[in-house]
N, C-alpha and C positions, 0 to 999 in steps of 0.2 A: 507645381502641382504633382501629387503622387500619381502612381499608375492607377491605383484604384479609383481616385477622384477623376482622373482623366477619362477612364473607361465610363464612369458614371455620367460624366458630362456628355459623352458621345451618345449613350443610351437615352438620356433625357432629351437630347436634340432630336433623336428619332422617335420620341414619344413612347418609349418602351418602359420607362420607369413609372412606378405607381405613386411617387411622391414621398417615399420614406426618407428620413434623414440619413446622412452619411456619418456613421459612427465606426468606420474602419472595416477591415477585411472580414472580421468575425461576424458582422451583421448582414453579409451578402451570401446566403446559402446558394450553392451552385446546382440545385435541383428543384424541379417542380413536378408534382404528381397531378396528372390530369386524367380524370375519368371522362370518357367521352362515349355518347351513343351515336355519334357519326361514324359512318363506315370506315374502318381502319385504313383502307386503301386511299381514302380522301384525306383523313386526318393526319396520317403519318408524314406525308410530305410537308405539310404545314408545320408540324412539330420539328421536323429536321431542319427546315428553314429557320425556324426560331433558334434552334441550338447553334447553328452556324452563325447567325447574327450576334448572339449575346454570349455564347459560351456556357449557357445554363442548360444542364441536362434535362430532358423531358422524359419522365416515366409515364408512358401513355397506357391507360387501362381501358380497353374497349369493351362494349357489351356484346352479347351473342346475338346473332340474327333473330332467333326465335323469341328472345325476351327483351328485345331492343327497347331501350329507355327504361322500362319497368324494372329490370334487374338492378341496374346501377342505382336507380332512385331508391329502391328498397335497401341497398347496401349502404347508400349515403345516410339514410335515416337511421339505420341500425348502428352506424359508426358515429352518430351525432355527438356523443359524449367524449369520444376519443377519436377525432377525425384523423384519416390517413391521407385524404385527398386535399389538394389545395385549390383545384379548379374543376368545375363541371362544365364541359363543353357539350351542350345538349343539342340534339338535332331538331328539337321543337321547344317552344317557349312555355308550353303548359307543364312540362316537367319541372322547369325551373320555377314556375309559379307555385307549384306543389311544394318545392323545397324551401321556397320563401315562407309559405305558411306553416311549414313544420319546423321553423327556426334553424334550418341548415345552412342557409345562404347568409352571407354578410353583405351589409350595404357598402357599395363602392361606386363612385361616380368617375369612370374612366376619362382622362383627358381626350382620348381618341374618339370618344363617343360623339363629340361635337360634329354636327353635320349629318348625323344619322337620323332618320325619320323617327319621331317620338313615338308613333303608334306601335313600333316594334320593340319597345323597351319598357321596363318597369319604371314608372315615374318616380319611385322612391329609391331607385338605384340598385335593387337587389339582383337584377339581371339586365343584360344589355343584348339587343338583337342585332343580327347582321345578315349576311347572305342568305337568300330564301330558295326554297323549293316550293312546289305546288302539288296538290293532289290532283291527279289527271286520270282520264280514261284512256287505256291503251288497248288497241285492237289489232287482230291479225288480218292483214290486207288480202291475204289469199282466201279468207273466210267471209270477210264482210266487204261487200261490193261498195265501190265508190258512191256516195250519196245516201248509203244506208247506215253509216257509222253513227254511233250514239252521240248525242249532243248534251244530254243531261244524265245525272245519276239516276233519275226516274226511268229512263229508257231501259235500264237493266231489268225492270219489272215487266217489260213488254214481251209479248209472245214471240217475237221475232229472235229473242235471245234466250228463249227457254232452254235450260240445261247447258247454256254456253258461257255463263258469266262466272267470274271468280273474284274473291276479296280475301285479304289477309285477316287472320284472327284479330278481331277488334279489341281485345283485351291488351294488346301490346303495340308499341311503336306509333307511328303516325297514324295508323288506322284507328287507334283508340282516340287520339286527338280529333280525328275527322268525325268519329261517332259523337263526340261531346259537342262538336261544332254543329252537327245536324240536330241534336237535341236543343241547342241554343237557338238556332235559326228557325227550324221548322216547328218547334214545340214537341212536347212529349208524345202526343198521340200520332202525329204525322211521322215522326222519326222512327217510332216503333212500327208504323205501317210499312216504312221502307224496309226495315230489317226482316219483318215477317214476309213481305212481298217478295224479297230477294230469295229467300229460301223456297217459298211457294212456287216460284218460277224456276226451280231447279238449280239455283246458284250454288257454287262451291265455296267452302271456307278452307283456306290454305294456311300453311304455317307462318308465311312471311311475305313481305312485298316482293322480295327477290324471287320467291316461288311463283308469285302471280306473274311477274315478268317472264319467267321461264315457260310457264304453262301457255301463256298467250303466244310467246315467240315460237313454240313448237307446234301450235295449233290444237293443243289439248283443250284450250278454251278459246273462244272467239274474241271475248272482251274481258277487261279486268280493271279494277280500281288499284292504282298504285302511286308512286311518287315520280316526279318528272325525272329525277336522276336515274331511276330504274329504266324508264323509257329510253333515255339517252345512251345507257349502256347497251341496250338491245339494238338501238339503231346503229351504234358504232360497230357492233358485231355483225351487222349486215342482215339482221333478222327482218322478216316482212311485217314490220310493225308501223302503225300509225298512232297518232296521239291527238287528243281533244282536251282542251282546258274547258271544263264543263260548265253549264249553266250560265253562259255569258249574257243571256238574256233574262236571267232570273235571279237566284240567290248567289250566283257567282262562284268562283273557284277559290278553294281554301288555300291561302298563302301561308307557308310554313318557314318562318325565319330561324336560323340557328340562334342560340342564346348562350351567352357566357356569363358565369357567376363565380364568385369567390366563396369558398367554403369557410363558414365561420369557425375560428379556432384552428384552421389548417396550419400544419407545421411550417410552411414556407411562404409567408404572406407577401413579402416583397417580390420574389420571382413569380408569384401567382399574378400580382398586378401587372408585372411586365408582360406575362403571356397573355392576359386578357387585352391589354392595349395593343399587343401585336395582332391578335385576331381581328381587331376593330379597324385595322389600317385599310386603305384602298388597295394596297398591295395583295392582301389576303383575299379580298373580295374579287380581285382580278384573277388571282390564281385558282380560286374556286370555280369561277366562271369558265375559265379555259380548261379546267380538268374535265374528266368524264362525268363529274357530278353535274356540270352545266348549270351551276346555281346562279340565280338572278341577283345581281348586286342591288342593295337597297340604298346605297349611298349615291346621291346624284353625282354625275361626272365620271363614274367609273365606266370605261369603254366595254361594250358588250359584244363578244365574239359572234360570228355567223352561227346559227343553229340554236342560240340561247335566247329565250324570250325576255323581253323587258317587262317590269312591273307595270308600266304604262300601257302595255299592249293587251293586258287581260283585265277582266272584271273581277276584282277580289271580293270574296265573301266578307261581309261586315261583321266581325267578331271582336269581342274584348278577350284577350288572351288570358288575363287574370280571372275573368269570369268563368272560363272554361275549366279551370282547375277543380273547383268543387263539383262541378257537373261530372266531370270525368271520374273523380273519386266515388261519387254516388253511384253512377250507372255501372261502373266496373264492379262494384260489390253486389249490385242488384240485378237490373235488367240484362246488361250485356253478359254477365257471367251465366245467368240462367239460359240466355239465348245460345250461347256457345255450347254449354253442357247438353243442351237439347238437340243441337243440329250438328255438332262436330262429330 
């Protein structure tokens, strides 16, 4: 067996090959271009682990904090006819669903997807979900007394938090996905009432989830809506913060899995499939759970470190991620844009 064939056999055994045939060294590019909306501090160590395991170089292209997800999605759509990326590692599945609808994603059924919950992936194979975060309420323990912490998003409309709550710009990142989920679950009228009530109660719109974390941690805001990984970073930093997985007795907490998809026509198809299969391994879910991201494994059997919630311990919001994509595109062009322009 040649060295190339031996290497391929090892990679196949590890589940990292996408199933392409062996036609010699020229068919095995040694680079994969990965666009990612996941914070680089969390994505980079995973990419480096893949590089060490396979010898394939990863060119990681992150998004900016302020235009999280939206910037790279627009770039991928603009590059559709001449793709530069091979993989999009999305921090949420709705952006992946949008790329599927725009013809940017290629169907791929990764071998490593076996055992992952079906509700977190596209049934047609255009994107596959894995490790998840959640949309949470974060509060400053020096400002919010024990027993007074919010338990529902609707509590931010309550007089006791007047002028004390904050949220990231809902045109970007996971906040935009959360807005689409609220429109899907609550309906048009009640979702609008939430956003109008938030502003009427003196709520503040900030540039990003990271800024929400910072303002609550410093006491500039008493409560905020952000992602579970942002809370965990503040906790590790020793900030006086608490967290609530909201609406456990009602509509539930929005769960946000990562999503991996292959770009249609990407220049490096085989290493793209290798990288996607690597992302879907229990090893990566374990690493993301143990990192400061504190992500929740979705694959059964992956051990959960202390301080990380399990999916079974929360009440998930019942949403169809594919159905959120057209809602997000519609409200981002209409109501949400008008709301931001009027209040920011």
